[in-house]
N, C-alpha and C positions, 0 to 999 in steps of 0.2 A: 318889536317882536310880534308874535302872533297875538290875537285877541284872547279873550278869557278862555280858560280851560273848560272842558265839558263838565257839566254838573252831574254828580252821581245820582242814580235813580233813587227814589225814596225806599227806605228799608222794607216797607210793606209791599213793594212792587218790584219783583225781580226785573233787572234790565234785559231787554231783548238781546239775542245773541249778536246782532249786528252792532248794537251799542257797545257791547263788551269788546268787540274787535276794534271799533273806533277808539275806545278809551285806551286800549293797549297800544295802538299805533301812535295816538296822540302823546301818550306818556313818553314814548321813545323819542319823539320829536322834541318835546319840551325839555327832556333831560339831556339832549344833545347827542344821544346815541346815533340817531339819524339826523344828519345836518342838511341844510339847504343844498339841493341839487344831487343828494345821494339817491341812488336807486334802491327802492324797497323790494322785498320779496314779491314774486309773481303771485297771481291769484291761486295757481295750483299749489305753490309752496305755502301760502297762508291757509289753504284748505287743509293741508297735511299738518300744519302747525297747530291750528285751533280745533280741528275735527268738526267744523261746521260745513254746511253745504256751500257750493260755489255761489249760489244766489245770495246767501247771507254775506259772504266775503265781498261780492261785487257791490252789494248795496252799501256796505261800510266804506269801500273805496270811493264809490260815486258820491256819497254824502261828504266825505272828507275833501274831495275835489271841489264840490260846490261851495264848501266852507273856506276854500283857499289854502288848505294845509298841504294838498297834494296836486301834482300836475300829471296828467295821463297822456302819453303819446302813443297813438295807435301803432302797433307793430314794433314798438321800441320798449315800453315799460312804464312804470309809475315812479315818480320822483318826488322828493320833498320840495315844496314850493319855497321860493325866496320869501322871507318874512315881509309882511307889510311894513312900510316905513323905510324900506330900502328899495332901490331900483337899479337896474342895469343900464349904464350909460354907454351906448355903443357909438363910437366915433364913426361917422359915415364917411367912408373914403372911396375914391375911385379904385376899381379893381386893378387898373393899370399901375396905380401907385403902390398897392399892396404887393403886386408882382415885382415891381422895380425894387421895393424895399428888401426883397429876398434875393436881389441881384440876378433876377431871371428876365427872360424876354417875353413881352406881351404883344399879342396881335389880336385883331378882331375881324370877324367875317360878318358883314351885314346881310341878313336874310330878308328883312322887310323894312321899308321906310315909306309910310303912306299917310294920307289924310283920310279919315273915316268919320262916319256919324256914330256918336257914342251910344252903345246899347245901355240897358238898364243898370248893369253892374258897373260899367265904366263910368257912366254919368254919376252914380252914387259915390264912387271912389274919388272922382275929381271935383265933386260938388258943382256939377253943371247940369243943364237940362238934357233929358234924353233926346238923341238926335243931333245934339250940338256938334259942330265940327271940332274934332280933336286930332292929334297926331299919334301914330302908332309905330313903334319900331321893335324889331326882333333881331337879335344878334348872338353870336357865340364868341366868347372870350377864350383865348388860348394862353397857356403858360408853357413856354418852351415847346410849342407845337402840340401840346396836350390840351384838349378841351376841358375847361374847369368851370365854366358858367354859361348858362343860357339866360339872357336878359330879355324879358318881354316887358315893354314900357308903354304906357299911355301918358300923353302930355297935354296940358291945357294950352290950346292954340292961341287963346287970347293973351295969355301971360307971356308966352315965348313964340311969337309968330314965325321966327326964322329957324325953327328946329329942323325942318326937313332939308335945309340948305347946307348943313354941316357935313364935314368928312369925318365919319366916326371910325375910320381906319387910322386917323391921325390923332384923334382925341376920343374921350369917352363921353356918352351922354351926361353922366354925372358931373364930369369936370366942366363941360361946357355950360350946363345948367347952373352950376355953382357960380360961374362968372357973370352970367346975364341976369340971374334971379337968385341972389345970395340966400343961402339956406338959413332960415330962422327957427325951424321946427322940423322934427322928423318922427316917424312912427315905424316900428318894426314889429312884425308878427312872424314867428319862426315855427315851422312845422317839419316833421319827419314824414316824407312821402315816398312813393314809388313813381318813377318816371314812366311816361307813356312810351310805346314802342318807337314813335318818331323821335322823342327826346333821347331815348337810349342810343339811337343811331347817331344823333348829333354829338352826344357826350362820349360815345364809344364805350358804353358800359353794357352789362347784361341786364335783362329785365327784372331780375330779382335783387339787383344791387340797391342798397338804400341811398336816398338822396335827402339833401337839406334844402328846404324852400324858405326863402325870406321874402315876405311881402312888405314892401317899403313905400311909404308915402312921405313926400317932403312939401314943406310950405315955405313961401317967401312972403313976409309980412302976413297979411290975412288971406292970401291966395294959396290954394293947393296947386303946386306946380306940376307934379307928376306922381304916378303910382307905378310901381315896378314889381314884377315877380322875378326873383333871382334864384335859379335852380342850380345847385352844386352837387356833384357826385360826393357822397358821404366820405369816401376814402381819400378825397383830394382837398377837403376843406375843413377847417376848424374854426368855429365861431368863438371869438375872443373879445372880452370887454373889460371895462374898468368899473368896479363896483364902489359905491359911496353911500354912506348912511346920512 
């Protein structure tokens, strides 16, 4: 569970308003009133509830986030964090397999398949030197002819030198990479984002429609194989995982 509860301020020293807000929120979390992944009231609602300034409420939420009790998603809300000592274990599957499991039809349109020199961020993500030759692909995945994912992937060319020679309308990058460089470790970072105008066109959505972005890195033994940005329309995708303590 979460680490130690906040200590009350000494009787001789009244607690600052933001500390009172932190304590009230923490107590609801520890008591199980608000459970992991529950959305808590908005800043405006907390201002009305406590009668303090928005700056005070914002500081309380910011500090609780820094302490690991809350998670804040811009444009979405503030949620109770998963307690330390538990982790979400997401099975990394090919999107084609996910779609097939729903008894639907998958197809893919390849937009880019190229060799490039790694820029600073790509080099850091893949653990290679800046300017090193890497592979880059961009494609759109469809479910029953409806676009459900934009996949933008960078691949370590030294680990999988034949990446550019594959037909990704017949298989997916994840499926092929799993065969030639079996997955031993994975990393997910999940964000709620808005798509760019060009991404909206590819996904056939409006510019104000929410999207889910998964940043994924995969390892085979000690090597980072690839890093991918997977963009989904929020209305067409649900992130589901298995939790274990």
